[in-house]
Structures are given as C-alpha cells and as structure tokens.
C-alpha positions as CSV (number, residue, x, y, z in Angstrom):
1,X,-73.4,249.0,85.9
2,X,-69.8,250.4,85.0
3,X,-69.4,251.3,88.7
4,X,-70.2,247.8,89.7
5,X,-67.7,246.3,87.0
6,X,-64.9,248.5,88.5
7,X,-65.9,247.3,92.2
8,X,-65.7,243.8,90.9
9,X,-62.3,244.3,89.2
10,X,-60.9,246.1,92.4
11,X,-62.0,243.3,94.5
12,X,-60.3,240.7,92.3
13,X,-57.2,242.5,92.3
14,X,-56.8,242.4,96.2
15,X,-53.9,240.2,97.7
16,X,-55.1,237.3,99.5
17,X,-52.7,234.8,101.3
18,X,-53.3,232.0,103.2
19,X,-51.2,230.0,106.0
20,X,-52.5,227.0,108.1
21,X,-53.4,226.9,111.8
22,X,-55.7,224.4,113.7
23,X,-58.3,224.4,116.7
24,X,-59.9,221.6,118.8
25,X,-63.3,220.0,117.9
26,X,-63.8,217.4,120.5
27,X,-60.5,215.2,120.9
28,X,-59.2,215.9,117.1
29,X,-57.6,218.8,115.8
30,X,-59.3,220.6,112.9
31,X,-57.3,222.2,110.2
32,X,-57.8,226.0,110.0
33,X,-57.1,228.3,106.9
34,X,-55.9,231.6,108.2
35,X,-56.8,234.2,105.2
36,X,-56.0,237.8,104.8
37,X,-57.1,240.8,102.5
38,X,-55.9,244.2,103.1
39,X,-58.3,246.6,101.2
40,X,-58.7,250.3,100.7
41,X,-61.0,252.0,103.2
42,X,-61.3,253.3,106.7
43,X,-58.3,251.5,108.6
44,X,-60.1,248.6,110.7
45,X,-58.8,245.1,112.0
46,X,-61.3,242.5,111.8
47,X,-61.2,238.8,112.5
48,X,-64.1,236.7,111.2
49,X,-64.9,232.9,111.5
50,X,-66.4,232.1,114.8
51,X,-63.5,233.3,116.4
52,X,-63.5,232.8,120.3
53,X,-62.5,235.7,123.0
54,X,-59.1,234.4,123.3
55,X,-58.6,234.9,119.4
56,X,-60.4,238.4,119.6
57,X,-58.0,239.5,122.4
58,X,-55.0,238.5,120.1
59,X,-55.8,241.5,117.9
60,X,-54.2,243.6,120.5
61,X,-51.2,241.2,121.1
62,X,-50.7,241.5,117.3
63,X,-50.6,245.1,117.2
64,X,-48.6,245.7,120.1
65,X,-46.0,243.0,118.6
66,X,-46.0,244.7,115.3
67,X,-45.6,248.1,116.7
68,X,-42.7,247.0,119.1
69,X,-40.7,245.7,116.3
70,X,-41.0,248.8,114.0
71,X,-43.5,247.4,111.8
72,X,-46.0,250.1,110.6
73,X,-49.5,249.0,110.9
74,X,-51.1,249.2,107.1
75,X,-53.5,252.0,107.2
76,X,-56.1,249.6,105.4
77,X,-59.2,247.7,106.1
78,X,-57.6,244.3,107.4
79,X,-59.8,241.4,107.2
80,X,-58.6,238.0,108.6
81,X,-60.8,234.9,107.8
82,X,-60.4,231.7,109.8
83,X,-62.2,228.9,107.7
84,X,-64.0,226.7,107.8
85,X,-66.4,229.2,109.5
86,X,-68.7,226.9,111.0
87,X,-66.4,225.7,113.6
88,X,-65.6,227.5,116.7
89,X,-62.0,228.4,117.0
90,X,-60.3,228.9,120.3
91,X,-56.6,229.3,121.7
92,X,-54.0,231.9,121.8
93,X,-51.6,229.9,119.3
94,X,-53.5,231.7,116.3
95,X,-51.5,235.0,117.4
96,X,-48.3,234.0,115.1
97,X,-50.4,233.0,112.0
98,X,-52.6,236.4,112.2
99,X,-49.5,238.6,112.5
100,X,-47.6,236.7,109.6
101,X,-50.8,237.2,107.4
102,X,-50.6,240.9,108.0
103,X,-46.9,241.4,107.2
104,X,-46.6,239.1,104.5
105,X,-49.8,239.8,102.8
106,X,-47.7,241.2,99.7
107,X,-45.3,238.4,99.7
108,X,-45.3,236.6,96.3
109,X,-44.1,233.2,97.6
110,X,-46.8,230.8,98.4
111,X,-47.4,230.0,102.0
112,X,-50.3,227.4,101.8
113,X,-48.0,224.5,102.8
114,X,-47.0,226.2,106.0
115,X,-48.6,225.7,109.6
116,X,-47.8,228.5,112.1
117,X,-48.3,228.2,115.8
118,X,-47.5,230.4,118.8
119,X,-48.6,232.9,121.2
120,X,-47.2,236.5,120.9
121,X,-45.8,238.5,123.8
122,X,-46.3,242.3,123.5
123,X,-42.6,242.7,122.5
124,X,-43.0,240.0,119.7
125,X,-41.4,237.2,121.4
126,X,-43.1,233.6,120.8
127,X,-44.1,231.7,123.8
128,X,-44.8,228.1,124.5
129,X,-48.3,226.8,124.7
130,X,-49.4,223.9,126.2
131,X,-52.2,223.3,123.8
132,X,-49.5,223.0,121.0
133,X,-48.7,219.3,121.6
134,X,-52.0,217.7,121.6
135,X,-53.0,219.8,118.4
136,X,-49.8,218.7,116.5
137,X,-49.9,215.2,117.6
138,X,-53.4,215.2,116.3
139,X,-52.6,216.7,112.9
140,X,-49.6,214.5,112.6
141,X,-51.7,211.4,113.2
142,X,-53.8,212.6,110.3
143,X,-50.8,213.2,108.2
144,X,-52.0,216.5,106.9
145,X,-48.7,218.8,107.9
146,X,-45.4,218.8,106.7
147,X,-43.7,222.2,107.6
148,X,-44.5,223.8,110.8
149,X,-43.2,227.0,112.3
150,X,-43.2,226.6,116.3
151,X,-41.9,228.4,119.2
152,X,-38.2,227.6,119.9
153,X,-39.0,226.1,123.5
154,X,-41.2,223.7,122.1
155,X,-38.8,222.1,119.6
156,X,-37.1,219.5,122.3
157,X,-40.5,217.6,122.6
158,X,-42.2,218.0,119.2
159,X,-39.1,217.0,117.4
160,X,-39.7,213.6,118.4
161,X,-42.8,213.3,116.0
162,X,-41.5,211.7,112.7
163,X,-42.1,213.1,109.3
164,X,-42.7,216.5,110.1
165,X,-40.1,219.6,109.4
166,X,-40.0,221.7,112.4
167,X,-38.8,225.3,112.4
168,X,-38.2,226.7,115.9
169,X,-38.2,230.5,116.0
170,X,-37.9,232.8,119.2
171,X,-39.8,236.0,118.0
172,X,-42.1,237.1,115.1
173,X,-39.1,238.7,113.3
174,X,-37.4,235.4,112.9
175,X,-40.8,233.8,111.7
176,X,-41.1,236.8,109.0
177,X,-37.4,236.2,108.0
178,X,-37.9,232.6,107.7
179,X,-40.9,232.8,105.1
180,X,-39.4,235.5,103.1
181,X,-36.2,233.2,102.5
182,X,-37.7,229.8,102.7
183,X,-35.1,228.0,100.4
184,X,-32.3,229.4,102.7
185,X,-33.5,227.8,105.8
186,X,-33.3,224.3,106.8
187,X,-35.7,222.3,109.4
188,X,-34.0,221.9,113.0
189,X,-32.5,218.4,113.5
190,X,-35.0,215.9,114.4
191,X,-34.4,213.4,116.9
192,X,-34.4,209.7,116.2
193,X,-38.1,209.5,116.7
194,X,-39.2,206.5,118.8
195,X,-35.9,205.1,120.3
196,X,-37.2,201.8,121.7
197,X,-36.8,198.1,120.5
198,X,-39.3,197.5,117.5
199,X,-40.2,194.6,115.0
200,X,-41.4,195.5,111.5
201,X,-44.4,193.6,110.0
202,X,-45.6,194.7,106.4
203,X,-43.7,198.0,106.5
204,X,-45.4,198.8,110.0
205,X,-43.2,199.2,112.9
206,X,-44.1,198.0,116.5
207,X,-42.5,199.4,119.3
208,X,-42.3,197.8,122.9
209,X,-40.3,198.2,126.1
210,X,-38.5,195.9,128.3
211,X,-38.9,197.3,131.6
212,X,-41.2,195.6,133.9
213,X,-41.7,197.8,137.3
214,X,-44.3,195.4,138.6
215,X,-43.4,191.9,137.6
216,X,-45.7,188.9,137.6
217,X,-43.1,186.8,139.2
218,X,-44.3,188.3,142.7
219,X,-47.6,186.6,142.1
220,X,-47.5,183.3,144.0
221,X,-50.1,180.8,142.9
222,X,-53.3,181.9,140.9
223,X,-52.1,180.1,137.8
224,X,-55.8,180.4,136.5
225,X,-55.9,184.0,136.8
226,X,-52.3,184.5,135.5
227,X,-53.5,182.4,132.4
228,X,-56.4,184.4,131.9
229,X,-54.5,187.7,132.1
230,X,-52.0,186.5,129.2
231,X,-55.2,185.8,127.1
232,X,-56.5,189.2,128.1
233,X,-53.4,191.0,127.2
234,X,-52.6,189.3,124.0
235,X,-56.4,189.7,122.2
236,X,-57.4,192.9,124.4
237,X,-60.3,191.1,126.1
238,X,-62.4,192.6,129.0
239,X,-61.8,190.6,132.2
240,X,-63.2,190.5,135.6
241,X,-61.5,189.2,138.8
242,X,-63.7,187.9,141.6
243,X,-62.0,186.7,144.8
244,X,-61.7,187.5,148.5
245,X,-59.8,190.5,149.8
246,X,-55.8,189.9,149.4
247,X,-56.1,187.3,146.9
248,X,-53.9,189.3,144.1
249,X,-56.9,190.7,142.0
250,X,-55.3,194.4,142.1
251,X,-51.8,193.0,141.9
252,X,-52.5,191.0,138.8
253,X,-54.4,194.2,137.1
254,X,-51.5,196.5,137.9
255,X,-49.0,194.2,136.2
256,X,-51.3,193.5,133.2
257,X,-50.2,196.8,131.6
258,X,-46.7,195.6,131.5
259,X,-47.5,192.8,129.2
260,X,-49.7,194.4,126.6
261,X,-49.1,194.2,122.8
262,X,-46.6,196.6,121.2
263,X,-47.6,199.8,119.8
264,X,-47.4,201.2,116.3
265,X,-46.4,204.9,115.8
266,X,-50.1,206.0,115.7
267,X,-50.6,204.3,119.0
268,X,-47.7,205.9,120.5
269,X,-48.7,209.6,119.3
270,X,-52.3,208.9,120.5
271,X,-51.1,208.1,124.1
272,X,-48.9,211.2,124.0
273,X,-51.8,213.6,122.7
274,X,-53.9,212.2,125.8
275,X,-51.0,212.8,128.2
276,X,-50.8,216.5,126.9
277,X,-54.8,216.8,127.2
278,X,-54.5,215.5,130.6
279,X,-51.7,218.2,131.4
280,X,-49.2,215.7,131.7
281,X,-45.5,215.8,129.9
282,X,-45.7,213.6,126.8
283,X,-43.0,210.9,127.2
284,X,-43.5,209.0,123.7
285,X,-43.1,205.9,125.6
286,X,-44.7,202.9,124.0
287,X,-46.4,202.0,127.2
288,X,-50.2,201.8,127.2
289,X,-51.9,204.0,129.8
290,X,-53.9,202.7,132.8
291,X,-56.7,204.7,134.5
292,X,-58.1,203.6,137.8
293,X,-61.0,205.9,138.9
294,X,-62.1,205.6,142.2
295,X,-65.9,204.3,142.8
296,X,-67.0,207.5,144.3
297,X,-66.2,209.5,140.9
298,X,-68.8,211.3,139.3
299,X,-70.1,210.1,135.9
300,X,-69.0,213.4,134.4
301,X,-65.4,212.8,135.4
302,X,-65.3,209.1,134.2
303,X,-67.2,209.8,130.8
304,X,-66.5,213.3,130.3
305,X,-68.8,216.8,130.2
306,X,-69.1,220.1,131.1
307,X,-71.4,222.7,130.9
308,X,-70.4,224.8,127.8
309,X,-67.9,222.6,126.5
310,X,-67.5,218.7,126.6
311,X,-64.1,217.7,128.5
312,X,-62.5,214.4,128.0
313,X,-63.0,211.9,130.9
314,X,-61.1,208.9,132.1
315,X,-62.8,206.5,129.7
316,X,-61.5,208.6,126.8
317,X,-58.1,209.0,128.5
318,X,-57.9,205.3,128.6
319,X,-57.8,205.0,124.7
320,X,-55.3,202.6,123.6
321,X,-54.6,201.3,127.2
322,X,-56.6,199.9,130.2
323,X,-59.5,201.1,132.4
324,X,-59.3,199.7,135.9
325,X,-62.6,199.7,138.1
326,X,-61.8,198.3,141.5
327,X,-64.6,197.4,143.9
328,X,-66.7,197.1,140.8
329,X,-70.2,196.9,142.4
330,X,-69.6,200.0,144.4
331,X,-69.5,202.2,141.3
332,X,-72.8,203.9,140.8
333,X,-75.5,202.0,138.5
334,X,-75.8,204.9,136.2
335,X,-71.9,204.6,135.5
336,X,-71.8,200.8,135.2
337,X,-74.7,201.0,132.7
338,X,-73.4,204.0,130.7
339,X,-70.1,201.8,130.2
340,X,-71.7,199.5,128.1
341,X,-71.8,201.7,125.0
342,X,-68.0,202.5,124.8
343,X,-67.3,198.6,125.9
344,X,-69.4,197.8,122.9
345,X,-68.5,200.5,120.3
346,X,-65.1,201.8,121.4
347,X,-66.4,205.4,121.2
348,X,-68.0,207.8,123.7
349,X,-70.7,210.3,122.7
350,X,-71.3,213.2,124.8
351,X,-74.3,215.6,123.8
352,X,-74.7,219.0,125.3
353,X,-76.7,222.0,124.2
354,X,-73.6,224.0,123.0
355,X,-71.8,220.8,121.6
356,X,-71.8,217.7,120.6
357,X,-68.7,215.5,120.5
358,X,-67.6,212.0,120.1
359,X,-64.2,210.4,121.7
360,X,-62.6,207.3,120.7
361,X,-62.5,204.9,123.6
362,X,-60.8,201.7,122.5
363,X,-59.7,200.4,126.0
364,X,-59.2,197.1,127.6
365,X,-61.4,196.9,130.6
366,X,-60.4,195.2,133.8
367,X,-62.8,194.8,136.8
368,X,-62.3,193.5,140.3
369,X,-64.8,192.6,142.9
370,X,-65.5,190.7,146.0
371,X,-67.8,187.6,146.1
372,X,-69.9,189.4,148.9
373,X,-70.3,192.8,150.9
374,X,-68.1,191.3,153.6
375,X,-65.7,189.5,151.1
376,X,-65.5,186.3,152.7
377,X,-68.0,184.2,150.7
378,X,-65.0,182.1,148.9
379,X,-62.7,182.1,151.8
380,X,-62.3,178.4,153.4
381,X,-60.9,179.8,156.6
382,X,-63.2,182.9,157.4
383,X,-66.8,182.8,157.8
384,X,-69.2,184.8,155.5
385,X,-71.3,187.4,157.6
386,X,-73.5,188.5,154.8
387,X,-77.3,187.0,154.4
388,X,-78.3,185.6,151.3
389,X,-80.5,188.8,150.4
390,X,-77.5,191.0,151.0
391,X,-75.3,188.9,148.6
392,X,-78.2,189.0,146.1
393,X,-78.4,192.8,146.3
394,X,-74.6,193.0,145.9
395,X,-74.4,190.8,142.7
396,X,-77.6,192.4,141.3
397,X,-75.4,196.0,140.9
398,X,-73.9,194.1,137.9
399,X,-76.6,193.8,135.1
400,X,-76.7,190.9,132.5
401,X,-76.3,193.3,129.6
402,X,-73.0,194.7,131.5
403,X,-71.6,191.4,132.3
404,X,-72.3,189.7,128.9
405,X,-69.7,192.5,127.6
406,X,-66.9,190.6,129.7
407,X,-64.9,188.2,127.9
408,X,-63.2,186.6,130.7
409,X,-64.8,185.8,134.2
410,X,-62.1,184.8,136.8
411,X,-63.0,183.5,140.3
412,X,-59.7,183.5,142.3
413,X,-58.4,181.0,144.9
414,X,-57.2,181.5,148.2
415,X,-53.8,182.4,148.9
416,X,-51.7,179.5,150.2
417,X,-48.3,179.2,152.0
418,X,-47.4,176.5,149.4
419,X,-48.1,178.7,146.4
420,X,-45.0,179.6,144.2
421,X,-44.0,182.0,141.6
422,X,-44.2,180.7,137.8
423,X,-44.0,183.1,135.0
424,X,-42.2,186.5,135.1
425,X,-43.7,189.6,133.3
426,X,-40.8,189.2,130.9
427,X,-41.9,185.7,129.7
428,X,-45.5,186.5,129.5
429,X,-44.8,189.7,127.4
430,X,-42.6,187.5,125.1
431,X,-45.8,185.1,124.4
432,X,-47.8,188.5,123.9
433,X,-45.4,189.6,121.3
434,X,-45.4,186.1,119.6
435,X,-49.3,186.0,119.3
436,X,-49.3,189.5,118.0
437,X,-46.9,188.8,115.2
438,X,-48.9,185.6,114.7
439,X,-52.0,187.6,114.1
440,X,-50.4,190.5,112.2
441,X,-48.9,188.4,109.7
442,X,-52.3,186.9,108.6
443,X,-53.2,190.3,107.6
444,X,-55.3,191.2,110.8
445,X,-55.2,194.9,111.8
446,X,-57.6,194.6,115.0
447,X,-57.1,193.0,118.3
448,X,-59.1,190.0,118.3
449,X,-61.6,191.3,121.2
450,X,-62.3,194.0,118.3
451,X,-63.0,192.0,115.3
452,X,-66.0,192.7,113.6
453,X,-68.6,190.1,112.5
454,X,-67.1,189.9,109.0
455,X,-63.8,189.8,110.4
456,X,-64.7,186.8,112.7
457,X,-66.0,184.9,109.6
458,X,-62.6,185.6,107.9
459,X,-60.1,184.9,110.8
460,X,-61.8,182.7,113.3
461,X,-62.1,179.5,111.3
462,X,-63.0,176.6,113.5
463,X,-62.6,172.8,112.7
464,X,-65.4,170.4,113.0
465,X,-65.0,169.4,116.4
466,X,-64.9,173.0,117.7
467,X,-67.8,173.9,115.9
468,X,-69.6,171.1,117.4
469,X,-68.6,171.8,120.8
470,X,-69.6,175.6,120.6
471,X,-73.2,174.5,119.1
472,X,-73.6,172.2,122.2
473,X,-72.6,175.0,124.7
474,X,-75.1,177.2,122.9
475,X,-77.8,174.8,123.4
476,X,-77.0,173.8,126.8
477,X,-76.0,177.4,128.4
478,X,-78.1,179.4,126.2
479,X,-75.5,181.8,125.0
480,X,-76.4,185.2,123.6
481,X,-75.3,186.3,120.2
482,X,-72.7,188.4,121.6
483,X,-71.6,185.6,124.1
484,X,-71.0,183.5,121.0
485,X,-68.9,185.7,119.2
486,X,-67.0,186.4,122.3
487,X,-66.3,182.6,122.6
488,X,-65.1,182.5,119.1
489,X,-62.9,185.7,119.6
490,X,-61.6,184.3,122.8
491,X,-60.8,181.1,121.0
492,X,-58.9,182.7,118.2
493,X,-56.6,184.4,121.0
494,X,-55.8,181.2,122.7
495,X,-55.1,179.4,119.1
496,X,-52.7,182.3,118.4
497,X,-50.9,181.7,122.0
498,X,-50.6,178.0,120.5
499,X,-49.6,179.4,116.9
500,X,-52.4,177.5,115.4
501,X,-54.0,178.7,112.1
502,X,-57.6,176.9,112.9
503,X,-59.3,177.0,116.1
504,X,-59.8,173.4,117.6
505,X,-61.9,171.9,120.2
506,X,-59.4,172.7,123.2
507,X,-59.2,176.4,122.5
508,X,-63.1,176.5,122.3
509,X,-63.4,174.7,125.6
510,X,-60.9,176.8,127.2
511,X,-62.7,180.0,126.2
512,X,-66.1,178.5,127.4
513,X,-64.4,177.9,130.8
514,X,-64.0,181.7,131.3
515,X,-67.9,182.5,130.6
516,X,-69.7,183.8,133.5
517,X,-71.5,180.9,135.8
518,X,-74.7,181.7,137.6
519,X,-74.0,181.5,141.5
C-alpha cells in the first residue's frame, strides 16, 4: 500500500502545462487543449488524443527544431495530450504548441489563456499555413480567444480580425521569449478592422460598400422583374425568373448581389472564412458571395462530400450570400430535390461512414429558366418548336415541393426597343438599406424570409382587410401552409419598403401576385 501511495504522490507532483490550439470538425473550428507532462522513465515522446498522421509527423519536426536551436531534448518520458480526445485532430499548425509545451513545461506563468498556431521548419522557423485563416476566423466568431501567437507572415491578414491580440513571431525562439516575458511584450498593432461605411443599430454595426460593378441602370424595361429583385434583396426571398433567352434573367441575377443588405462583423468573418476554405485570399469586404454552379456539376460538388472526410460544396460556400442556378430544369432531379432541405432549414447535413458533418447554408436562392426547351414559348416574335408533351416534361423537372419553396415567381417579358432604364443599383441599394434599418429597429434579428412561425406571429401583423384578402386567396388558390407563411413574409418585406408597421391589403395583394401560376 505504501508503494502505491508513493506512486500517487509522485504522479501528482508532475508539472503539467496547457496551451490552446484548434482543429476542424465540419465547418467550424473546435478548441483543443494541448497538455504536457514530463515524467521519469525511459526517454520517449508520445502524442495522444486522436492525432492524425500530420500531427504524428510533427514529432520529428519538433525534435529537429529544438536541437537546431541548442535546446537539449529532456531525457524524460514526454506525453502530449490533445483534448478533447474524442475529436480527430489534423494539421501541421499544432507544431508550435507542442514544442512550447516541451520547452516551457517548468514555467511558473499560466499559459492557459494563450493560443499558438504555426508549422515549424527543421531549423525552428515558423511558417505560414493556409489553414490558419479559417481556423482563427471561426474561433473569432465563437469569441473564445484573446491572445494568439501566429507566424509573422500571417499578421497582415489576421490583424484585420477585431478584438484579438495577435503576437507575430518568426521562429520558435521568439515564441519562447514571448511567453517567458509576457508582461514586456505588447501585441502587434491591429488595423482599423473593417474599413467600410457602416451604420449602428442597438450597438451593432452593419457594413456596406458603395461600389456597383454591375448596375441595374443597364437593365432596360423589365420593371416587374426589377421590383421583385428589390423585394428579394430586402427580405432575402428565394426568386425564380422565367423568360425567353436574352430577356435579362442572368443580367438581373448578377446585379442583385450588389444591392443585398449590409453585413454585421460576424457576417463578414463568415464570408472571409469561406473564402479561405475555398483557397481564396480573404478580403474582409462586406460584399456577399455569389456561387453559380454549372448544371452539369455533380451532386457532391454542389452539396459537399468525400469518401473519408466530408468537404464543403457550393451550397455551403453560398452561406450569407447567393446561390444562383441558371438553366434550372437542366440540373439533375436528384440535385433539385436535395436542395429542398437547405432551402427550408438553412443547413446542409452530410453523412459518411467516417464522418457526419453539418454546414450552415443560409443563402438566397435565385433560379433562371426558359419557358420551354426551345425558349420561344413566351416570345411574341418567334414560334415555339416544342410539342405540348415536351413542354410538360420540361416543366415536370421542377417538383411542386421544390417550387413551393420559391417566394417570388417572375415571368419576364420580351425586350422592346422602347424599353428605358429606370433605377440604378445605388438607388435600389438605398431602398434595401432603408428597409433593413426599419426591420432592425423593431427588434428583428432575422431576414423576413427566414422568420420562424413564432416570429411571423410577432412581426407580421396584418390589418383586417389584409387578413380577409389572405383568407380569400387561401380558399381560391388552395395555398399550402408553407405558401401562406411565405405570402405573409413577402408582405412584411413590401411593407418594410413602404416603412409601414402593419401589413395592409395592397402589400398582401402584391405578395400574392408573385405566387406561382399553373400554366
């Protein structure tokens, strides 16, 4: 019994230090505590906690980095634990935290508030890693980090992230000196954050840009389609354009992204994280993304997938922005039916044998299609070459449950020589911003299209005439429960554009005019 007691006392006396790192689980970063113990016994170096091959290989890089900088490798039994142990860890950015835990194991100062990221060279230099940007951006959004050690090369981009103290180091020795003398070091100067115009509502800043690379002023005529585009942008409503080739469907869709509502700092960081995941340089610009997959794209490329590890697809990359499907009926039936889930739930779930992940997919869906296979059905000057059976087969590619998730259905007219420009993108964007402010001031956090049933009851109050009009439409057009809610939400957006607190009859009538009609 005495020997067991001595062993217990010896174990409790061992020094154990902790520093923080992170790994990916799905789309979000997960906090990882890097703990170390150096005990008496045969010299060994062990990393536990579901470490991948890249982390196992880091042992050799860490050994070489320590020996190259005149550090004597401790002749002890070294155990590194990456917790929680039920999450698989991956990435060479664990090198720095592992090395620091070995060198600073006897340091009296607390390191539990520090994060350390970086891949070590064999000579101890710290290298930039593309995985750092989405990892740190995700942690920043979760607001669980404050002081971070990163490669000096990464400071230029990472310092744009607000409310985090970044310490850039060029090699392992600088990182060690920093943690040994924490009070004598100050974080590197941050940039001014998001340097774009903004307005503030209830202590929340909303950023926007005044650049319009593609302007609605170029769109001649099509006033109904432009009005629907304004409503779609203001409330984030899904929209479907139907019309003859060349009538301006794609033209309006490509311009719609420039008039979308302003973005909070969380939105900007989310988009920057997705840019990094897509191997693009994050620009931290308050412009929402637009993804336009080709109709021949595979289901895996659109929704994400992979044999061993599920990767993000176009639907996930469109989060906070636009997902545009041109030539909608040419997409495979499986893709269109699978799209119903993220359109409804704003999430995409991917299940594989080795992993099950869930990505946020809160996007504005835009579809564009011809009225028939040849495209001339609605053209007054050209003759349609399609039979009734071909037209019916073409339209049957879009199921009723899929179409029921579309808020605005627009049939576009032929282009005429007398068509003139009306609104510019700047003017439309100003209307969107005005409606956005109006919605935020009443305490609404979600876009109108994303309101829950409880929020509809709270924010979509209608007067008696509007209620009567909606009830009449329900009976006459046999609207589904989903369609009824969508009419209410579209009516709420139209009322916001008019700055009306209560939805009235004209708002409901306009919302009903955008419902799908059976041909």
